[in-house]
C-alpha positions in Angstrom: 0.0 0.0 0.0 1.4 3.4 -1.0 1.0 6.2 1.4 0.4 9.7 0.1 0.4 13.2 1.7 -3.0 14.5 2.8 -4.0 17.5 0.8 -5.3 19.0 4.0 -3.0 18.1 6.9 -4.4 17.3 10.3 -2.7 20.3 11.9 -4.5 22.7 9.5 -7.8 20.9 9.9 -7.6 21.3 13.7 -6.9 25.0 13.4 -9.7 25.6 10.9 -12.2 23.5 13.0 -11.4 25.4 16.2 -11.6 28.7 14.4 -15.0 27.9 12.9 -16.6 26.1 15.9 -14.7 27.5 18.9 -13.4 25.6 21.9 -14.5 22.0 22.2 -13.5 18.7 24.0 -10.9 16.4 22.5 -13.6 13.8 21.8 -15.8 16.2 19.9 -12.7 17.3 17.9 -11.8 13.7 17.1 -15.3 12.9 15.9 -15.2 15.9 13.5 -11.7 15.0 12.2 -12.7 11.4 11.5 -15.1 12.7 8.9 -12.2 14.1 6.8 -9.2 12.0 8.0 -9.8 8.3 7.7 -8.1 6.3 10.4 -7.1 9.2 12.7 -7.1 8.1 16.3 -6.4 9.6 19.8 -2.7 8.8 19.5 -2.3 10.9 16.3 -4.6 13.6 17.7 -2.6 13.8 21.0 0.7 14.1 19.2 -0.5 16.8 16.9 -2.2 18.7 19.8 1.0 18.5 21.9 3.1 19.9 19.0 0.5 22.7 18.5 0.5 23.5 22.2 4.3 23.6 22.3 4.2 26.0 19.4 1.7 28.2 21.2 -1.2 27.6 18.7 -3.7 25.9 21.0 -4.3 25.5 24.8 -5.4 22.1 26.1 -6.8 22.0 29.7 -8.2 19.1 31.7 -11.9 19.2 32.3 -13.1 16.0 33.9 -11.4 12.6 34.0 -10.7 11.6 30.4 -11.9 14.8 28.9 -9.9 17.8 27.8 -10.9 21.2 26.4 -9.0 22.4 23.3 -9.0 26.0 22.3 -7.1 28.3 20.0 -4.7 30.8 21.4 -4.6 32.8 18.3 -6.8 33.5 15.2 -5.9 32.1 11.7 -6.5 35.6 10.4 -3.6 37.1 12.4 
C-alpha cells in the first residue's frame, strides 16, 4: 500500500475547525476530524495537539477525567 500526503493536513484541519466552531472537547474534535481524515485516532490527535501546544497555537486543559478542552490561542487571520 502506497502512502500519500494528505492534501489537507491534520494540523491545518484542527486549526480551521477550532476557528470555525470555537473551543471543544478532544472527543468532539476527534469525531469531526474522523469525517475528513480516515483512520485518525487519539494517538495521532494527541501528538498533533502536543506539537501545537508547544508552538503556542492551542491551549489544552483538563476538564473531567478523560476529557480535555481544546481552544485556539490565536486566530488564523492574524
